[in-house]
C-alpha positions, 0 to 999 in steps of 0.5 A: 500500500505504501506509495500506492496513492502516489503511483495512481497520481503519476499513472493518471498523469500518464494517460493525460500526457498520452492523449495530448501527445497522442492489530490496531493499537493506534488512536482513532483519527479524523476520517473521510466522509461516510466513515467514523471511528472510535470506541463505539465502532471498536466495540462492534469489531470484536470478531475481527481477527488480530492481524498485522497490516501486511497480513490484512493486505495479503488476505485482501489481495488473495480475495481481490484477484478473484472478483469478476469485476470492480467499479473504481470511482473517485478523484485525485487532487483539486482545482485545475489539477483534479483527476476524476475516475469512474471505471469498471474493470474486469481482468485485463479489460476496462471501460469508463471515464477519466476527467483531467486537465487539458489546458485551462479546463478539465476534459472528459476522456471515454476509455475502453480497453478490450482484448489488447486494443485501446479505444478513446473518445475525447471531443473536449480534449481536442478543442482544448489542445488547440487541435480544431481539425481533429475536433471537427473530424472526430467529434464525439466518435470513438477511435482506435488508438495506434499501437504506439499509443497502446504501448505508451498507455501501459503505465496506466495499467496500475489502475485499469487492470485487476492485476495492476490494481492488486499489485499497486494497492495490495502487494506491499514492498518489503520495507513498507510499514502499515499500521492497523488502526482502530476499526471504523464504520462505513455505511453502518458496517464495521471496516478495517482501517489501515494507515500508511506508516510513512511519517506524517502521512495520512493515507489510509485504506479501509477493508471489508470486515465481513466476508472477504477483506476486499478494499472499499476506500482508499483516501489521502487528505494531503493529496485530496484523494478519495477512491471507492471500490464496489463489486457489482454484477458484471456489466460486460465490456464490448467494443464501441460501434464503428470506431475510427482509426487514429493516425499517428499525427492529427491536427 
């Protein structure tokens, strides 16, 4: 988990650049919206096993890689630097929307990754990048990114594939320090609270305490980050109808 939020921020920057170029003994702390902690929450958590932070992540990882689909939603940063995500991920495939800064205004990118191909839809981005001809040509159409763009898109696999998410969020590095905080409550249920052990870091992760300990929320007040995870029934990921082919150079 250490550095996971920072990795996601960097990976989010990669996709924007691509498109434009082509055992808790710690005291309870203030928690993000929808979460609460303290003695009342702790009293409800008597059935939670006593594990270290890394043990919880190992158990979470083992369960996470087996889910058929995850819905990842949230935002990173504020103002003109804000990146928002709303993605459905199933194995190596994904679809959804990313909103990020292009020039002076945010722009929305529709994205589908399927069978090794990358499809994008970004009508706002073309205009804000000063590419009116491309904006007029593509408008609201989906296009197939050229192979070199798919390769450049690889760093974003940190949060657009199930295995990438697992590796980034749930597989700690040998030197990582994870604190197990007092349990919190989320939507009326007790959740397991893990905290980044880096000094002065407030980054945290919350896992389900009933059933498999799947990740539910990742938050970092310092980077204005909050990402939620839910596990809906698979909705299916299909290619867009009649996508255009994106040339290597558009203007």
